[in-house]
N, C-alpha and C positions, 0 to 999 in steps of 0.2 A: 491862638495855638492850634486851633482848628484847620488856618490856612495850614502851620507847617503838617501838620498830620495830613491834610491830602496833600498837600506834595510828598510825601513820604509815604503816602499809599501808592500814590500814580508813577513814582519812580520805581520802587518795588513789582509792577504790575508789569510796567515793561521790563525790568529787569530777568522777572522768573522766567519767563523763555529763552533768555541769553546762558542763566546760568543752567538752568538743564540739559540746554545744549551742551554749554563745558562739561558739567559733568557727563552727560553721554558720552562724549567725543572722548576724554580722559578714560572711560572706561574702555570704550573699542582701541585705544590703546595699548591699554593693560594685557587686554584680550587676545590681540594681536600678535602683543611681543612672545606670548606663550606657545604662539606658534614655531617660534624659536625655538623652545623647551621640546617640542615634542620632537622636533628635526636634532636636537642633539642628544634626546634621550637613543633615538633609534640609533645615531650615529653610534655611541656608546656603546650600546647595545650590539648589531648584527657585526658580522665579522669583516675584516678590513678591507675584500675587497666588494665590498658592497655601503660603504660611507657615502660617498657622490651619489649615488642613488637616490640614499636618504633624505639628501638636503634638496634635491632636485625635486622628489615625490610633492614636498611638504609648499614646497613654492607654487610647482606648478597648478597642485591641487586650489593650492587657495584661489589662484587665479580663477580656473574652471570655476570652482562655486559660488566667487562672487557674479560671472555672467548669467550660470544658470540663478542664483537667488535675485538678481536684480530684475530679469528678464521673467521668470517662472514662479521660484518658490515661495517670495515673499507675497505675489499676486495669491496665492493658493492659501497662504497661513493668513492673511490680511486681509484679505479681498483690497489692497489697495494697490497702483502701480507708478510707474515714473515719468510714462506717459505724457508728460505736459513740461509747459514752458519754464525756462528756468526762474524768470520771477514768482510763479506760483508756488514752484518747489523749493525758491529760500525764503517766503514768508515764516515766521517765528523764528528766526533765524536760524531757519535752514534743520529745524530739530526733528522734522520725517526724516529727513536724509539721513543724520546722524544716529538716528533708531534702528535705520535701516541696515547704515554700517557696524553699530553695535551688535544686531541680532545676526548680520552673515560672518560675524568670527565664533558666531557659536555655532551657526549650520557649518563654518569650514571646518571646524573639530573633529566632524563625523567623516571624513576623509583620512583626515589626518590621524584618527583614534585606528582605522581601519589599515592605514600603513603601516604602520607595527605591527600587525597579527599577520600582515601577507609578507612583510619583509625578505627580503634574498631570490624569490624567485617567481615574482609578480610583471608579467610583460607590462612594459609603462602604457603605450595608447590604450591598450581595453580598459586600466585603471584608470584613467582621466575621464573614460566615458562612462564606467559607472561610476564615479564622480559628478562625474553632468547629473546622468539620471536620480543617484540618490539625494542629491540636495535640492534637486527641481520639483521632485515628486516626493517621494519615499518620506524624509527628513520633515518636509514641510505640510504634510498631509496630518501628520503625527502631532504637529508643533500647533499647525492650526486648532484640530481637538483641545487641547489643551490652554495653551496660551492664546488663541486666535476666537474661543467658544463659539465653533464651529459646530453645526450640525445637531447641535443641541448634546452634546456628549457632558458636558458639567451642569447644564441643566437636569439630567438625568439623574447625575449622580447625588446633586442636591436633593432631590426628590426621594429619592430611594434612601439616603444614609445621613441627611441632614446637612452635608456641607459637599460643597466640589471637591475635585484630585487637587492639591497644594502641589507644586513644585518651583519654588520660589526661583531658583538657581539653576536648575538643570539638570539632576541625578538622573532621572528617567528620560527626560524631552533630548538630554544630548548625551550624555555619557551611558547610561545604559544602552540609548538607541546606536549608539556608534559600537559598542562592546559587540548587541546581540548581532552587528549585521558585519562585525569583522567574524563572528564566531561561523557565519555564513557563507563568510569570505574564504577562510582558511580550510574550513572544513571540503569545498570545492577543489582547491590548491589542492590539497594532500601536505605530506608532510615534505619537507626540503630532503634532497639527495642526500644519504648518508646520515642521517638523524637516528634511523631506527635498522637494527638487524633485523632480518630473515628468523631468529633463532630468539627474539624477545630481547636482543641488545640494543643499550638507547647510550648514542654517543654525543658523546655535549660537547657545546660549539657557543664556550666562552664568552663574556662581553670584550670586545677588541679595544673599550677605550675608558677605565669606571670615569678617570678626569671629568671627560666628555658628558658619560653618563649620569654625572652626578650635579655638572650642571646643568645639563637636560631639565634636572627633577628641578633644582634650585631656580631656573628662571618660570618654569609652571607655578611655582609656591608660592613665587611676590605674585604674578601676573594674576593668580587666583583669587585675590582680594580687591582686583578689580571685578572680576567675574562673579564673585555674590556681593560684593556691598551695591555696586553700580545696578543688579540687577533690579536694583528699586525703580532704577529709569528716570527720576527726578529727586531734584535735593531736598524738597522737603519730606521724603521719605527714606535718609540715608539716617542707616542703624546702624549703632557701635555695637548691637546685641549679636547682628550677622559678622563684625568682622573679629570680635572676641569668640564666637563660636567657628570661626573659619578657622582662629588658631587654636583654638582645644583640640577639634577633630583632626588636625594637622598634627598635634601632639601625642595624641589617642595614636593615630595612625604609625607613625615614626616608632613610637615606643614597642607597640606590637608588633610590629614590623622586627625591630632588631633582638626582642625574646624569641621568637617563634621561629625567625629566619637564621638564629644562632650567628648574629654577627654579620651576613651576609651583606654585602655593600649593595647589591643590586636589588635586594631587599628591604635595605635600611632608606634606600632614595627613593621607591615607589612607596613606601609605606604612608609617607606624609599627601601622595598622590591618593592613595587610596584614600583615607579618611578627608580629604577635601573632595573627592567625586559623593563619599558617602553622607556630604553636612549639607550638600548646596540646596534640596530641596527643603529641609526644615530650619533654614540657619537663620530664618528671622521667625520662629517658633520656639525653639528650642530652649531651654536652662543651659549654659554653658557647660554644667554636668553631663548631662543630654550628649551635648555634643562631643564631649569628651569618649561617654561610654560609645557613644557612633561610630565614631573618628577609630576609638580599639580595637571594636567588631571588625568592623573594613581591611584593618593592617594585617589584623590576624586570618580572615577568610583570605584575601588575598594571596599569602604566602601559602596555608592549606591547601588551598584550588589549585594556582600556579603549578606547585611541585606533583598535584592528581593529577592533575590535565595532560602534563609532560611527560610524567613517568607513566603513572599508569590507563588511563585513558589513549596514550602517543597522540596526542591536536596537540600539532606543532604550531604553537603559538607564539612566533619568535619573542614579542614583549610583552607577553600574560595581558592582552589588554582585554581579552574576554573576563579573564577573572579580574581585572584591576576596574576598568569602565562599565562591562556589561554585569557583571556581577555586585560589586558594588554601589555601581547606582540604583539596579534594581533594591538593593540592601537601605542605600538612604530615602526613596521613593516610602517603602514601609516602614524605616527608621520615623519618618514625619509624623507616619499617625500614630508612634509610638509615645516619643520623647515629646511632642507638640499640643500633646493635651494636657490640660490644669490640674489634673492628678497627680501628674509628674515634674513638673513645674514648668512645661510650657505655658504660652500665650492661649492655648485654646484655640478653638475655630477651624478643627481639622478634624476627618473621619478617618478612624482605620480602614474602613471596609469600602470607603471611598480610594485611598491609598493604594489598595491592595488590590480595586480591580484595574484603577488606574495605570499601575506600574507593570499587570499583568499583560494589560492593551498596547503597550509601548513595547514590550518586549516579545509580544505575537507579530505586530504589525514590522518590529524591525529585522526579526530573522525569518519572515517570510518573504520582504520585503528584499532581505540580500540573496536568499538564495533563488528567486526570482530574478533580480538583475548581474548573479553573477553564475547563475546558470544561464541565462540565454547568452551570455557573451561564451561561456566557454563552447555551449552546443552550435556556436556562428565564427566568431572571430579565434577564441583558442584565451587563454588567460596566465598561462606559465610559459616559464620561458624555456628551452629546450634543455635536456641533461647536460649539453655540452656548455652550453650560454652560463647555466647557472655553476657547474665547475670551473668556469672562467673567471665568473664572477657579474652583478647587473652592471657594476662601473665600466668595467670593460667590454663587455656582450654591450649595453646600451649606449654608454655615455661616450665611448672610446678615450678616456684619462681617469688612473688610479686618483685615490687620494692624498697621493704621497709617491708620485712620479718618479723614478729613477733616471738620470740621463750619467750618457758616456761622458765622464771627464777627456 
């Protein structure tokens, strides 16, 4: 019996790295698929003359993000690089490489989020330049503070508040960062021509294709279960609690947006995304009822602040990425410090004050970094299409083709 037990233990010890690599690879593929969701959500929301640009931006941004993160960003966040022989990189079934791939798909979500806010009037190549700097420097700096234990930030929070900042799957590290960077970019660009009148008029630009918008939301929703569950990063720590909490937050966000948005399909399909953004941070801590409440608050918050942002504050954030990712992400970071507490049914091991400080720092770095990057580009090369190009549409102005070209028969 001891012989067979030893054989079994040997087999498991040798199989575990392979299983962990496969686990991370499946997560990376699911989150990679989410970028198609970002693309179609934008395609369905923007006007028809900007649909091609939305598709090209997401793919080009992902490619630039890969180079920025591979050569610079990953090293800043985790103090490791890939300038080694292939034989060394392939150790442990190449798990280190697949971990990079998985975390890259998170990093590349930053420009994908920004893309929705600046749609229809941003220049193409300056945006690619912004993507490189954001993914190489701004995002990894905060990622390293929180997930890489850099500069003693987490140790300081633990010493002062009893626990480090907890963000299991990126409510703040990914979504709030992306949303607050996007706000800075949107403010730098200004509203689309014809969006607001000089006498206070508001001119609506309704979504061009609700089915595409819905398709994008569904792709994002399905991929999110890889985003959250696979954030465990090894198969031994996989948790059904994360999956069910994601489900409950999704449902809470959907129903809250349905009610608050008065059946508007744009709000309904962004509602589950708001809930999922908010639950990322505490998805491995909360009771499912806490996750449901977290998602419901996020769904209502998105509808209320999207309307306020567009109509009262006249901030032309096309897809509402600041309320969806920036504010719902910040709410998620704080919610983890509320519903993660044992007193409210959570698993504990979290501090409300650490969550508040960690979230506030993420917002400050994101907004400040966004202002610096887009401000520098605006002063040097410019970041906005001309009025004529915007009127013609980004598809024809930049890519020389429309989504539905008409040919003479």
